[in-house]
Each structure stands twice: as C-alpha cells, then as structure tokens.
N, CA and C of each residue as an Amber inpcrd file, in Angstrom:
protein
   357
 -38.3030000  -4.1530000  51.3410000 -37.5200000  -3.0000000  51.7740000
 -36.9390000  -2.3670000  50.6090000 -37.2270000  -1.1010000  50.4390000
 -36.8200000  -0.2980000  49.3310000 -35.6230000   0.5460000  49.7420000
 -34.5260000   0.4920000  48.9700000 -33.3010000   1.2750000  49.2220000
 -33.3120000   2.4780000  48.2510000 -33.1420000   3.6460000  48.8160000
 -33.0480000   4.8920000  48.1190000 -31.6120000   5.3350000  48.0520000
 -31.1480000   5.6530000  46.8430000 -29.8000000   6.1720000  46.6950000
 -29.9280000   7.7050000  46.3690000 -28.9720000   8.3530000  46.9270000
 -29.0090000   9.8250000  46.5730000 -28.4890000  10.0330000  45.1970000
 -28.8760000  11.1770000  44.5670000 -28.4860000  11.4110000  43.1920000
 -26.9230000  11.4300000  42.9330000 -26.2570000  11.8430000  44.0300000
 -24.7890000  11.8540000  44.0060000 -24.1760000  10.4140000  43.8320000
 -24.7940000   9.4510000  44.5630000 -24.3200000   8.1220000  44.4570000
 -24.6510000   7.5070000  43.1600000 -25.8630000   7.8080000  42.6030000
 -26.2140000   7.2960000  41.3160000 -25.2550000   7.8570000  40.2430000
 -24.9990000   9.1970000  40.2630000 -24.0710000   9.7510000  39.3140000
 -22.6350000   9.0880000  39.3860000 -22.2400000   8.8220000  40.6880000
 -20.8640000   8.2290000  40.8970000 -20.8990000   6.8480000  40.2580000
 -21.9410000   6.0510000  40.5350000 -21.9570000   4.6280000  39.9740000
 -22.1350000   4.6330000  38.4660000 -22.8350000   5.5240000  37.8990000
 -22.9300000   5.6350000  36.4040000 -21.5880000   6.0630000  35.8600000
 -20.9050000   7.0240000  36.4410000 -19.6430000   7.4420000  36.0500000
 -18.6250000   6.3480000  36.0880000 -18.6650000   5.5000000  37.1610000
 -17.7480000   4.3060000  37.2970000 -18.0720000   3.2980000  36.2160000
 -19.2720000   3.0680000  35.9280000 -19.6470000   2.1120000  34.9030000
 -19.1340000   2.6210000  33.5400000 -19.2870000   3.8560000  33.2420000
 -18.7730000   4.4460000  31.9580000 -17.2400000   4.1990000  31.9110000
 -16.5450000   4.4700000  32.9980000 -15.1300000   4.2780000  32.9410000
 -14.7110000   2.8480000  32.6880000 -15.4160000   1.9000000  33.2870000
 -15.0840000   0.4950000  33.1040000 -15.3500000   0.0800000  31.6510000
 -16.5330000   0.5040000  31.1200000 -16.8600000   0.2140000  29.7570000
 -15.8360000   0.8390000  28.8030000 -15.4250000   2.0850000  29.0660000
 -14.4780000   2.7300000  28.1670000 -13.1270000   2.0840000  28.1760000
 -12.6780000   1.6440000  29.3680000 -11.3940000   0.9230000  29.5110000
 -11.4670000  -0.3420000  28.7100000 -12.5810000  -1.1050000  28.8390000
 -12.6850000  -2.3760000  28.0850000 -12.6650000  -2.1550000  26.6060000
 -13.3840000  -1.1460000  26.1540000 -13.3890000  -0.8270000  24.6780000
 -12.0260000  -0.3970000  24.2460000 -11.2890000   0.3830000  25.0320000
  -9.9540000   0.8210000  24.6530000  -8.9630000  -0.2950000  24.5420000
  -9.1720000  -1.3730000  25.3990000  -8.2170000  -2.4610000  25.4020000
  -8.4650000  -3.5160000  24.2560000  -9.6010000  -3.4090000  23.6570000
  -9.8870000  -4.3470000  22.5640000  -9.0040000  -3.9950000  21.3650000
  -8.4010000  -4.9590000  20.6720000  -7.7730000  -4.6130000  19.4140000
  -8.8300000  -4.1400000  18.4770000  -8.3610000  -3.2840000  17.5260000
  -9.3310000  -2.5580000  16.6490000 -10.0370000  -3.4630000  15.6740000
  -9.4090000  -4.6440000  15.3230000 -10.1150000  -5.5160000  14.4200000
 -11.0240000  -6.5470000  15.0450000 -11.2480000  -6.4730000  16.3600000
 -12.0220000  -7.3940000  16.9480000 -13.5120000  -6.9590000  17.0920000
 -14.4130000  -7.7560000  16.6360000 -15.8140000  -7.5710000  16.7360000
 -16.5050000  -8.7160000  17.4320000 -17.7230000  -8.4220000  17.8080000
 -18.5090000  -9.4380000  18.4360000 -18.5840000 -10.6850000  17.4110000
 -18.4630000 -11.9560000  17.9160000 -18.4770000 -13.0620000  17.0230000
 -19.5850000 -13.1240000  16.0650000 -20.7830000 -12.6650000  16.4370000
 -21.9090000 -12.7750000  15.6320000 -21.9430000 -11.6480000  14.5480000
 -21.0720000 -10.6310000  14.6920000 -21.0370000  -9.5210000  13.7700000
 -19.7740000  -9.5630000  12.9100000 -18.8370000 -10.4590000  13.3070000
 -17.6020000 -10.4720000  12.5940000 -17.7030000 -11.0120000  11.1210000
 -17.0310000 -10.4360000  10.2550000 -17.0580000 -10.8990000   8.8590000
 -15.9310000 -12.0110000   8.6330000 -16.3370000 -13.2240000   8.6250000
 -15.3700000 -14.2690000   8.5810000 -15.3670000 -14.8930000   7.2390000
 -15.3590000 -14.2260000   6.2070000 -15.5170000 -14.7250000   4.8190000
 -14.4730000 -15.8410000   4.4970000 -13.2510000 -15.6100000   4.7090000
 -12.2650000 -16.5720000   4.2240000 -12.2950000 -17.8200000   5.0780000
 -12.3830000 -17.7030000   6.4130000 -12.3990000 -18.8520000   7.2510000
 -13.7240000 -19.6110000   7.0540000 -14.7890000 -18.8810000   6.9190000
 -16.1290000 -19.3990000   6.6860000 -16.1280000 -20.1560000   5.3380000
 -15.4650000 -19.6880000   4.4080000 -15.3370000 -20.2190000   3.0920000
 -14.6780000 -21.6960000   3.1900000 -13.6750000 -21.7830000   3.9970000
 -13.0480000 -23.1340000   4.2290000 -13.9600000 -24.0270000   5.0020000
 -14.6420000 -23.4170000   6.0490000 -15.4850000 -24.1810000   6.8720000
 -16.6610000 -24.8960000   6.1350000 -17.1220000 -24.3650000   5.0340000
 -18.2010000 -24.9950000   4.3220000 -17.6840000 -25.8620000   3.1380000
 -16.4320000 -26.1760000   3.2130000 -15.7860000 -27.1320000   2.3050000
 -15.6180000 -26.6110000   0.9100000 -15.4550000 -25.3530000   0.7050000
 -15.1340000 -24.7860000  -0.6590000 -13.5780000 -24.9630000  -0.7580000
 -13.2090000 -25.5360000  -1.8910000 -11.7820000 -25.8620000  -2.0960000
 -11.2750000 -25.2340000  -3.4130000 -12.1360000 -24.4480000  -4.0230000
 -11.6830000 -23.8390000  -5.3160000 -11.1190000 -22.4320000  -5.0630000
 -11.2510000 -21.6420000  -6.1210000 -10.6570000 -20.2800000  -6.0540000
 -11.6420000 -19.3400000  -5.3160000 -11.1430000 -18.6810000  -4.2880000
 -12.0620000 -17.7460000  -3.5250000 -12.2960000 -16.4590000  -4.3360000
 -13.5750000 -16.1640000  -4.5360000 -13.9410000 -14.9800000  -5.1670000
 -14.9410000 -14.2200000  -4.2070000 -14.5110000 -13.1510000  -3.6710000
 -15.2080000 -12.4240000  -2.6390000 -16.6270000 -12.0690000  -3.0480000
 -16.7540000 -11.5070000  -4.2280000 -18.0800000 -11.0600000  -4.6470000
 -19.0710000 -12.2530000  -4.9600000 -18.5910000 -13.2650000  -5.5290000
 -19.4080000 -14.4790000  -5.7890000 -19.8080000 -15.1500000  -4.4370000
 -18.8580000 -15.1930000  -3.5580000 -19.1260000 -15.8600000  -2.2240000
 -20.1540000 -14.9970000  -1.5030000 -19.9610000 -13.6670000  -1.5710000
 -20.9700000 -12.7890000  -0.8680000 -22.3440000 -12.9030000  -1.4420000
 -22.4270000 -13.1070000  -2.7740000 -23.7220000 -13.1800000  -3.4340000
 -24.4700000 -14.5680000  -3.0220000 -23.6710000 -15.5510000  -3.0300000
 -24.2540000 -16.8680000  -2.5520000 -24.5960000 -16.8960000  -1.1370000
 -23.8370000 -16.2760000  -0.3640000 -24.1240000 -16.1740000   1.0700000
 -25.3700000 -15.2960000   1.2950000 -25.5390000 -14.3040000   0.5170000
 -26.7210000 -13.4360000   0.6490000 -27.9650000 -14.1940000   0.3050000
 -27.9070000 -15.0460000  -0.6660000 -29.0540000 -15.9420000  -1.0330000
 -29.5170000 -16.7760000   0.1590000 -28.5040000 -17.3750000   0.7460000
 -28.7780000 -18.2440000   1.9740000 -29.3010000 -17.3720000   3.1630000
 -28.7400000 -16.1750000   3.3210000 -29.2100000 -15.3360000   4.3920000
 -30.7130000 -14.8810000   4.1020000 -30.9550000 -14.4940000   2.9110000
 -32.3150000 -14.1870000   2.5020000 -33.2890000 -15.2690000   2.7480000
 -32.9100000 -16.4950000   2.3990000 -33.6900000 -17.6700000   2.6010000
 -34.0050000 -17.8560000   4.1130000 -32.9580000 -17.7220000   4.8850000
 -33.0990000 -17.7950000   6.3280000 -34.0760000 -16.7380000   6.8480000
 -33.9910000 -15.5390000   6.2670000 -34.8790000 -14.4250000   6.7930000
 -36.3360000 -14.7360000   6.3590000 -36.5490000 -15.4630000   5.2470000
 -37.8870000 -15.8240000   4.7930000 -38.5460000 -16.8850000   5.6630000
 -37.7540000 -17.8310000   6.1000000 -38.3310000 -18.9440000   6.8530000
 -38.0600000 -18.8940000   8.3940000 -36.9820000 -18.1850000   8.7430000
 -36.5890000 -18.0650000  10.2020000 -36.2940000 -19.3990000  10.8610000
 -35.8210000 -20.3250000  10.0450000 -35.3560000 -21.6240000  10.6180000
 -33.9120000 -21.5100000  10.9240000 -33.5430000 -21.7060000  12.1960000
 -32.1370000 -21.4900000  12.6510000 -31.1140000 -22.2940000  11.8270000
 -31.4110000 -23.4870000  11.4410000 -30.4260000 -24.3470000  10.7550000
 -30.3310000 -23.9970000   9.2830000 -31.2670000 -23.3540000   8.7520000
 -31.3580000 -23.2160000   7.2960000 -30.1840000 -22.4810000   6.6670000
 -29.7270000 -21.4780000   7.3480000 -28.6040000 -20.6800000   6.7300000
 -27.3900000 -21.6030000   6.5860000 -27.0850000 -22.4250000   7.5860000
 -25.9200000 -23.3150000   7.4930000 -26.0910000 -24.4370000   6.5060000
 -27.3300000 -24.9720000   6.4330000 -27.6490000 -26.1090000   5.5460000
 -27.5730000 -25.5490000   4.0780000 -28.0580000 -24.3650000   3.8040000
 -28.0180000 -23.8100000   2.4820000 -26.5580000 -23.6230000   2.0520000
 -25.6400000 -23.2330000   2.9320000 -24.2490000 -22.9070000   2.5810000
 -23.4000000 -24.2080000   2.5770000 -23.8720000 -25.3080000   3.2560000
 -23.0650000 -26.4980000   3.4390000 -22.6570000 -27.0870000   2.0800000
 -21.5060000 -27.7490000   2.1750000 -20.8970000 -28.3650000   0.9850000
 -20.7310000 -27.3960000  -0.1300000 -20.3430000 -26.1920000   0.2610000
 -20.0020000 -25.1120000  -0.6340000 -21.2490000 -24.8150000  -1.6310000
 -22.4030000 -24.6590000  -1.0530000 -23.6400000 -24.2650000  -1.7000000
 -24.1120000 -25.2790000  -2.7860000 -23.7750000 -26.6090000  -2.5070000
 -24.1550000 -27.6100000  -3.5050000 -25.2630000 -28.5290000  -3.0010000
 -25.9210000 -28.2290000  -1.9510000 -26.9730000 -29.1360000  -1.4320000
 -28.3350000 -28.7160000  -2.0420000 -29.3110000 -29.6030000  -1.8590000
 -30.6440000 -29.3350000  -2.2400000 -31.2410000 -28.1640000  -1.5270000
 -30.7380000 -27.8820000  -0.3320000 -31.2020000 -26.7280000   0.4380000
 -30.9810000 -25.4120000  -0.4040000 -29.7620000 -25.3450000  -0.9680000
 -29.4900000 -24.1340000  -1.7200000 -30.3860000 -23.9790000  -2.9300000
 -30.6710000 -25.1560000  -3.6460000 -31.5670000 -25.1260000  -4.7420000
 -33.0280000 -24.7320000  -4.2930000 -33.3440000 -25.2750000  -3.1450000
 -34.6560000 -24.9080000  -2.6760000 -34.7830000 -23.4510000  -2.3150000
 -33.6860000 -22.8250000  -1.8710000 -33.7300000 -21.4590000  -1.5420000
 -33.8550000 -20.6500000  -2.8040000 -33.2230000 -21.0470000  -3.8990000
 -33.3300000 -20.3410000  -5.1720000 -34.7640000 -20.3420000  -5.5530000
 -35.4710000 -21.4960000  -5.4640000 -36.8760000 -21.5680000  -5.7310000
 -37.8040000 -20.6600000  -4.8580000 -37.4340000 -20.7130000  -3.5650000
 -38.2130000 -19.9880000  -2.6220000 -38.1230000 -18.4990000  -2.8360000
 -36.9050000 -18.0570000  -3.2510000 -36.6840000 -16.6560000  -3.4870000
 -37.0160000 -16.2620000  -4.9310000 -37.5100000 -17.1890000  -5.7040000
 -37.8930000 -16.9640000  -7.1070000 -36.7750000 -16.4200000  -7.9240000
 -35.6530000 -17.0740000  -7.7910000 -34.4800000 -16.6620000  -8.6310000
 -33.8620000 -17.8720000  -9.2490000 -34.6280000 -19.0050000  -9.4260000
 -34.0460000 -20.1760000 -10.0680000 -33.6840000 -19.9520000 -11.5230000
 -34.1430000 -18.8450000 -12.0930000 -33.7020000 -18.4800000 -13.4820000
 -32.2000000 -18.1910000 -13.5670000 -31.5700000 -17.9040000 -12.3810000
 -30.1770000 -17.6420000 -12.2630000 -29.3240000 -18.8980000 -12.0100000
 -29.9940000 -20.0020000 -11.8780000 -29.3850000 -21.2870000 -11.4030000
 -28.1580000 -21.6590000 -12.2590000 -28.2610000 -21.6230000 -13.5580000
 -27.1460000 -21.9750000 -14.5060000 -25.8880000 -21.1670000 -14.2510000
 -26.0570000 -19.8680000 -14.1340000 -24.9360000 -18.9780000 -13.8710000
 -24.3580000 -19.2590000 -12.5120000 -25.2390000 -19.4060000 -11.5020000
 -24.7900000 -19.6870000 -10.0900000 -24.0630000 -21.0390000 -10.0620000
 -24.6080000 -22.0610000 -10.7790000 -23.9520000 -23.3750000 -10.7780000
 -22.4770000 -23.2750000 -11.2510000 -22.2620000 -22.4910000 -12.3310000
 -20.8850000 -22.3200000 -12.8010000 -20.0290000 -21.6460000 -11.7210000
 -20.5140000 -20.6160000 -11.1280000 -19.7510000 -19.9270000 -10.0610000
 -19.4600000 -20.8700000  -8.8590000 -20.4800000 -21.6350000  -8.5710000
 -20.2900000 -22.6230000  -7.4550000 -19.2470000 -23.6160000  -7.6890000
 -19.2490000 -24.1060000  -9.0210000 -18.2160000 -25.0480000  -9.4440000
 -16.7900000 -24.5420000  -9.1850000 -16.5780000 -23.2540000  -9.5560000
 -15.3080000 -22.6260000  -9.3780000 -14.9160000 -22.4840000  -7.9460000
 -15.9610000 -22.1060000  -7.1080000 -15.6910000 -21.8940000  -5.6450000
 -15.3940000 -23.2520000  -5.0060000 -16.1560000 -24.2760000  -5.3710000
 -16.0560000 -25.5540000  -4.7060000 -14.9270000 -26.3620000  -5.1910000
 -14.3390000 -26.0470000  -6.3630000 -13.2430000 -26.8000000  -6.9050000
 -13.6670000 -28.0920000  -7.5270000 -15.0000000 -28.2490000  -7.7750000
 -15.5400000 -29.4630000  -8.3770000 -15.7590000 -29.2580000  -9.9030000
 -15.6730000 -30.2620000 -10.6320000 -15.8440000 -30.1860000 -12.1010000
 -17.2870000 -30.2020000 -12.4770000
C-alpha cells in the first residue's frame, strides 16, 4: 500500500524538521562538537600517559605521525597503539619506518622524552 502525501504536507513536515534541528543547534553550547571531531589535545595528552611538559606543536606533530600511519594501514587500533605510553612503543617506531621518516627519530625521541617526562 503506497501512501501519497500532498506537497503542502511534505513542505509542512520539512519545515517542522528544520525548526527542530535549528532549536537543537541553538541550544548546544558553542564549544561543543561531535565527540569524534572534538579537539581533545590536553585530556588526550594525559590519557596516553604523558607526564612531562605539554607542548602543543610537538604533540600535534607526533599525533599527526600516528594519524598518517593509521591512514596508511586503516587498522582501527593502530592510531591508539602508536600514541600509547606517550609515543614510546614499538608501534610509533614502526610508523616512522612505514612513513619513511625514521631519519627524524633522534629529534623526535628528544621531544618525546620531554613530553613523557622520562629521562
């Protein structure tokens, strides 16, 4: 059984939908984003056990390496494993090799030591 709606009813329902969506968007605090899109750098920094001095640009660079590695292999766990223990696992080193940037390893190791708070 096929139900046909008149164009007026369709316009009314679409208008109602737009109003509901608009109200929901208006009620959201301005700083709220979808959890997958939110930039959680400082809390994420603590979550991966970094206990050193937070440096936004260094953290972003290391995180980008892990994200690029994930994009290369498309393994769901890889991004987290690369970042775990404040970028000190073998997964991070493997990502440097996979991305052919292991020549930067010494400089990155020093930056990781500062971020992680390890000697």
